[in-house]
TORKOL-4160 file (C-alpha; in steps of 0.2 Angstrom, whole numbers, padded with zeros to 4 digits, m for minus):
243
<pt num="1" X="0682" Y="0706" Z="0636"/>
<pt num="2" X="0671" Y="0720" Z="0643"/>
<pt num="3" X="0668" Y="0715" Z="0661"/>
<pt num="4" X="0652" Y="0722" Z="0669"/>
<pt num="5" X="0654" Y="0714" Z="0686"/>
<pt num="6" X="0639" Y="0712" Z="0697"/>
<pt num="7" X="0634" Y="0730" Z="0698"/>
<pt num="8" X="0633" Y="0732" Z="0679"/>
<pt num="9" X="0624" Y="0715" Z="0677"/>
<pt num="10" X="0611" Y="0716" Z="0691"/>
<pt num="11" X="0609" Y="0734" Z="0697"/>
<pt num="12" X="0597" Y="0744" Z="0687"/>
<pt num="13" X="0607" Y="0760" Z="0686"/>
<pt num="14" X="0623" Y="0749" Z="0683"/>
<pt num="15" X="0614" Y="0741" Z="0668"/>
<pt num="16" X="0610" Y="0758" Z="0660"/>
<pt num="17" X="0629" Y="0763" Z="0662"/>
<pt num="18" X="0635" Y="0746" Z="0655"/>
<pt num="19" X="0624" Y="0748" Z="0640"/>
<pt num="20" X="0630" Y="0766" Z="0637"/>
<pt num="21" X="0648" Y="0761" Z="0638"/>
<pt num="22" X="0646" Y="0746" Z="0627"/>
<pt num="23" X="0637" Y="0757" Z="0614"/>
<pt num="24" X="0652" Y="0769" Z="0614"/>
<pt num="25" X="0665" Y="0755" Z="0612"/>
<pt num="26" X="0655" Y="0749" Z="0597"/>
<pt num="27" X="0654" Y="0766" Z="0590"/>
<pt num="28" X="0673" Y="0769" Z="0592"/>
<pt num="29" X="0676" Y="0752" Z="0583"/>
<pt num="30" X="0683" Y="0743" Z="0598"/>
<pt num="31" X="0680" Y="0724" Z="0596"/>
<pt num="32" X="0675" Y="0716" Z="0613"/>
<pt num="33" X="0665" Y="0702" Z="0620"/>
<pt num="34" X="0654" Y="0700" Z="0635"/>
<pt num="35" X="0651" Y="0685" Z="0647"/>
<pt num="36" X="0634" Y="0678" Z="0644"/>
<pt num="37" X="0636" Y="0667" Z="0659"/>
<pt num="38" X="0648" Y="0665" Z="0674"/>
<pt num="39" X="0647" Y="0684" Z="0678"/>
<pt num="40" X="0653" Y="0685" Z="0696"/>
<pt num="41" X="0658" Y="0699" Z="0708"/>
<pt num="42" X="0676" Y="0705" Z="0706"/>
<pt num="43" X="0678" Y="0704" Z="0725"/>
<pt num="44" X="0686" Y="0721" Z="0727"/>
<pt num="45" X="0674" Y="0727" Z="0741"/>
<pt num="46" X="0673" Y="0710" Z="0749"/>
<pt num="47" X="0692" Y="0711" Z="0751"/>
<pt num="48" X="0691" Y="0729" Z="0758"/>
<pt num="49" X="0678" Y="0723" Z="0771"/>
<pt num="50" X="0691" Y="0710" Z="0777"/>
<pt num="51" X="0683" Y="0694" Z="0769"/>
<pt num="52" X="0699" Y="0688" Z="0762"/>
<pt num="53" X="0694" Y="0670" Z="0760"/>
<pt num="54" X="0678" Y="0675" Z="0751"/>
<pt num="55" X="0688" Y="0687" Z="0740"/>
<pt num="56" X="0700" Y="0673" Z="0735"/>
<pt num="57" X="0685" Y="0661" Z="0731"/>
<pt num="58" X="0677" Y="0675" Z="0720"/>
<pt num="59" X="0693" Y="0679" Z="0711"/>
<pt num="60" X="0698" Y="0661" Z="0708"/>
<pt num="61" X="0681" Y="0658" Z="0700"/>
<pt num="62" X="0683" Y="0673" Z="0689"/>
<pt num="63" X="0700" Y="0668" Z="0684"/>
<pt num="64" X="0695" Y="0651" Z="0679"/>
<pt num="65" X="0681" Y="0658" Z="0668"/>
<pt num="66" X="0693" Y="0671" Z="0660"/>
<pt num="67" X="0706" Y="0657" Z="0657"/>
<pt num="68" X="0694" Y="0645" Z="0650"/>
<pt num="69" X="0688" Y="0658" Z="0638"/>
<pt num="70" X="0706" Y="0663" Z="0634"/>
<pt num="71" X="0704" Y="0681" Z="0639"/>
<pt num="72" X="0720" Y="0691" Z="0637"/>
<pt num="73" X="0713" Y="0709" Z="0638"/>
<pt num="74" X="0700" Y="0716" Z="0650"/>
<pt num="75" X="0690" Y="0732" Z="0649"/>
<pt num="76" X="0681" Y="0735" Z="0665"/>
<pt num="77" X="0665" Y="0745" Z="0668"/>
<pt num="78" X="0669" Y="0749" Z="0687"/>
<pt num="79" X="0685" Y="0756" Z="0694"/>
<pt num="80" X="0683" Y="0743" Z="0708"/>
<pt num="81" X="0684" Y="0729" Z="0696"/>
<pt num="82" X="0699" Y="0738" Z="0687"/>
<pt num="83" X="0708" Y="0739" Z="0704"/>
<pt num="84" X="0705" Y="0720" Z="0709"/>
<pt num="85" X="0709" Y="0712" Z="0692"/>
<pt num="86" X="0724" Y="0723" Z="0689"/>
<pt num="87" X="0732" Y="0723" Z="0707"/>
<pt num="88" X="0725" Y="0708" Z="0716"/>
<pt num="89" X="0722" Y="0694" Z="0703"/>
<pt num="90" X="0740" Y="0692" Z="0697"/>
<pt num="91" X="0744" Y="0684" Z="0714"/>
<pt num="92" X="0731" Y="0671" Z="0711"/>
<pt num="93" X="0738" Y="0668" Z="0693"/>
<pt num="94" X="0726" Y="0679" Z="0685"/>
<pt num="95" X="0737" Y="0690" Z="0674"/>
<pt num="96" X="0729" Y="0700" Z="0660"/>
<pt num="97" X="0730" Y="0717" Z="0652"/>
<pt num="98" X="0717" Y="0727" Z="0662"/>
<pt num="99" X="0710" Y="0744" Z="0657"/>
<pt num="100" X="0696" Y="0755" Z="0664"/>
<pt num="101" X="0684" Y="0759" Z="0650"/>
<pt num="102" X="0689" Y="0778" Z="0651"/>
<pt num="103" X="0707" Y="0773" Z="0647"/>
<pt num="104" X="0702" Y="0765" Z="0631"/>
<pt num="105" X="0689" Y="0778" Z="0626"/>
<pt num="106" X="0701" Y="0793" Z="0629"/>
<pt num="107" X="0712" Y="0788" Z="0614"/>
<pt num="108" X="0697" Y="0784" Z="0603"/>
<pt num="109" X="0687" Y="0800" Z="0605"/>
<pt num="110" X="0693" Y="0806" Z="0587"/>
<pt num="111" X="0682" Y="0792" Z="0580"/>
<pt num="112" X="0666" Y="0799" Z="0587"/>
<pt num="113" X="0655" Y="0812" Z="0579"/>
<pt num="114" X="0645" Y="0825" Z="0589"/>
<pt num="115" X="0629" Y="0834" Z="0585"/>
<pt num="116" X="0632" Y="0852" Z="0580"/>
<pt num="117" X="0619" Y="0858" Z="0592"/>
<pt num="118" X="0624" Y="0846" Z="0606"/>
<pt num="119" X="0622" Y="0854" Z="0623"/>
<pt num="120" X="0637" Y="0861" Z="0632"/>
<pt num="121" X="0637" Y="0866" Z="0650"/>
<pt num="122" X="0649" Y="0867" Z="0665"/>
<pt num="123" X="0654" Y="0849" Z="0671"/>
<pt num="124" X="0664" Y="0844" Z="0686"/>
<pt num="125" X="0672" Y="0827" Z="0687"/>
<pt num="126" X="0672" Y="0817" Z="0703"/>
<pt num="127" X="0687" Y="0806" Z="0704"/>
<pt num="128" X="0683" Y="0788" Z="0709"/>
<pt num="129" X="0694" Y="0782" Z="0723"/>
<pt num="130" X="0699" Y="0766" Z="0714"/>
<pt num="131" X="0703" Y="0775" Z="0698"/>
<pt num="132" X="0712" Y="0790" Z="0706"/>
<pt num="133" X="0720" Y="0787" Z="0723"/>
<pt num="134" X="0722" Y="0769" Z="0721"/>
<pt num="135" X="0728" Y="0768" Z="0703"/>
<pt num="136" X="0734" Y="0787" Z="0700"/>
<pt num="137" X="0723" Y="0789" Z="0684"/>
<pt num="138" X="0716" Y="0807" Z="0685"/>
<pt num="139" X="0717" Y="0811" Z="0667"/>
<pt num="140" X="0708" Y="0798" Z="0656"/>
<pt num="141" X="0690" Y="0804" Z="0660"/>
<pt num="142" X="0695" Y="0822" Z="0659"/>
<pt num="143" X="0703" Y="0819" Z="0642"/>
<pt num="144" X="0686" Y="0812" Z="0637"/>
<pt num="145" X="0676" Y="0827" Z="0644"/>
<pt num="146" X="0688" Y="0840" Z="0636"/>
<pt num="147" X="0685" Y="0831" Z="0619"/>
<pt num="148" X="0666" Y="0834" Z="0620"/>
<pt num="149" X="0661" Y="0850" Z="0610"/>
<pt num="150" X="0654" Y="0864" Z="0621"/>
<pt num="151" X="0658" Y="0856" Z="0638"/>
<pt num="152" X="0667" Y="0867" Z="0650"/>
<pt num="153" X="0677" Y="0857" Z="0663"/>
<pt num="154" X="0677" Y="0865" Z="0681"/>
<pt num="155" X="0685" Y="0858" Z="0696"/>
<pt num="156" X="0679" Y="0856" Z="0714"/>
<pt num="157" X="0690" Y="0862" Z="0727"/>
<pt num="158" X="0695" Y="0844" Z="0732"/>
<pt num="159" X="0700" Y="0835" Z="0716"/>
<pt num="160" X="0712" Y="0822" Z="0710"/>
<pt num="161" X="0721" Y="0814" Z="0725"/>
<pt num="162" X="0712" Y="0825" Z="0737"/>
<pt num="163" X="0695" Y="0821" Z="0730"/>
<pt num="164" X="0682" Y="0817" Z="0743"/>
<pt num="165" X="0675" Y="0799" Z="0742"/>
<pt num="166" X="0657" Y="0797" Z="0737"/>
<pt num="167" X="0654" Y="0786" Z="0752"/>
<pt num="168" X="0651" Y="0770" Z="0743"/>
<pt num="169" X="0668" Y="0762" Z="0744"/>
<pt num="170" X="0674" Y="0749" Z="0756"/>
<pt num="171" X="0657" Y="0740" Z="0754"/>
<pt num="172" X="0646" Y="0754" Z="0760"/>
<pt num="173" X="0637" Y="0754" Z="0744"/>
<pt num="174" X="0630" Y="0736" Z="0749"/>
<pt num="175" X="0629" Y="0738" Z="0768"/>
<pt num="176" X="0625" Y="0757" Z="0770"/>
<pt num="177" X="0634" Y="0756" Z="0787"/>
<pt num="178" X="0637" Y="0775" Z="0786"/>
<pt num="179" X="0623" Y="0787" Z="0789"/>
<pt num="180" X="0615" Y="0797" Z="0775"/>
<pt num="181" X="0613" Y="0813" Z="0784"/>
<pt num="182" X="0618" Y="0831" Z="0779"/>
<pt num="183" X="0636" Y="0828" Z="0783"/>
<pt num="184" X="0638" Y="0812" Z="0773"/>
<pt num="185" X="0652" Y="0812" Z="0761"/>
<pt num="186" X="0640" Y="0810" Z="0746"/>
<pt num="187" X="0629" Y="0825" Z="0752"/>
<pt num="188" X="0645" Y="0836" Z="0755"/>
<pt num="189" X="0652" Y="0831" Z="0738"/>
<pt num="190" X="0637" Y="0837" Z="0728"/>
<pt num="191" X="0637" Y="0853" Z="0738"/>
<pt num="192" X="0655" Y="0855" Z="0732"/>
<pt num="193" X="0650" Y="0852" Z="0714"/>
<pt num="194" X="0637" Y="0866" Z="0716"/>
<pt num="195" X="0649" Y="0878" Z="0724"/>
<pt num="196" X="0660" Y="0875" Z="0709"/>
<pt num="197" X="0646" Y="0881" Z="0697"/>
<pt num="198" X="0644" Y="0864" Z="0689"/>
<pt num="199" X="0628" Y="0860" Z="0681"/>
<pt num="200" X="0633" Y="0842" Z="0679"/>
<pt num="201" X="0643" Y="0831" Z="0691"/>
<pt num="202" X="0652" Y="0818" Z="0680"/>
<pt num="203" X="0656" Y="0801" Z="0687"/>
<pt num="204" X="0666" Y="0786" Z="0680"/>
<pt num="205" X="0659" Y="0773" Z="0692"/>
<pt num="206" X="0642" Y="0765" Z="0693"/>
<pt num="207" X="0643" Y="0765" Z="0712"/>
<pt num="208" X="0648" Y="0784" Z="0712"/>
<pt num="209" X="0633" Y="0787" Z="0701"/>
<pt num="210" X="0620" Y="0779" Z="0713"/>
<pt num="211" X="0628" Y="0787" Z="0728"/>
<pt num="212" X="0628" Y="0804" Z="0721"/>
<pt num="213" X="0612" Y="0804" Z="0713"/>
<pt num="214" X="0604" Y="0799" Z="0729"/>
<pt num="215" X="0613" Y="0814" Z="0737"/>
<pt num="216" X="0606" Y="0826" Z="0724"/>
<pt num="217" X="0589" Y="0820" Z="0728"/>
<pt num="218" X="0591" Y="0821" Z="0746"/>
<pt num="219" X="0598" Y="0839" Z="0745"/>
<pt num="220" X="0584" Y="0845" Z="0734"/>
<pt num="221" X="0597" Y="0850" Z="0721"/>
<pt num="222" X="0588" Y="0842" Z="0706"/>
<pt num="223" X="0584" Y="0858" Z="0697"/>
<pt num="224" X="0602" Y="0865" Z="0697"/>
<pt num="225" X="0613" Y="0849" Z="0697"/>
<pt num="226" X="0612" Y="0832" Z="0688"/>
<pt num="227" X="0624" Y="0817" Z="0690"/>
<pt num="228" X="0629" Y="0809" Z="0674"/>
<pt num="229" X="0641" Y="0795" Z="0670"/>
<pt num="230" X="0655" Y="0800" Z="0658"/>
<pt num="231" X="0649" Y="0788" Z="0644"/>
<pt num="232" X="0632" Y="0795" Z="0645"/>
<pt num="233" X="0638" Y="0813" Z="0643"/>
<pt num="234" X="0647" Y="0807" Z="0627"/>
<pt num="235" X="0632" Y="0797" Z="0620"/>
<pt num="236" X="0620" Y="0811" Z="0624"/>
<pt num="237" X="0630" Y="0823" Z="0613"/>
<pt num="238" X="0634" Y="0812" Z="0599"/>
<pt num="239" X="0625" Y="0812" Z="0582"/>
<pt num="240" X="0621" Y="0794" Z="0579"/>
<pt num="241" X="0614" Y="0798" Z="0562"/>
<pt num="242" X="0631" Y="0803" Z="0556"/>
<pt num="243" X="0642" Y="0792" Z="0566"/>
């Protein structure tokens, strides 16, 4: 099952990214299904905000849907979903093989064909907190980017386990409790990408995409830096006529 969570289902930017990932999985020959109903929040950020009873209610509702549909393997759109389903659901009898989509796609890149004149450019990858620090996967997305012809991967000073959060974690994406001023983590993060010489700041999380895109606009960096999700970087450089 490809689990899009509430972000990939209801948020306009999340929907775009979900479609991009689904297209890539199809192009790579990976068979999957998507829930047409019963889509529910994974509860990861609810739990991070201290609402443990609400988290359990959301998780149990998801687990019932998954089990009723006999789901065994789950590919998640969001690192937040990946973290919750992988690490928290087993205690509530929700036991599945769980992958973030980059972990699946990293080993299927050889099945994809790219346009000979696909754009290159310098790309910096922003490590999502719930894929990196919480689950120690710093390489899957980088493996994908290194497999794209013409792409030069550059690193920001703070990367991998030392990467700066985009500011959307812990529920702040939904509540916006933190200020969006010049010293916000998202604004600082896009400045770090620019300092690294990146033309594109790559993300592997729909929440990171929204937070950092807003920061680029707020910092008037749109002419020199763009934020793109990893799946979008791949699809934009593929030759679909020959795939």
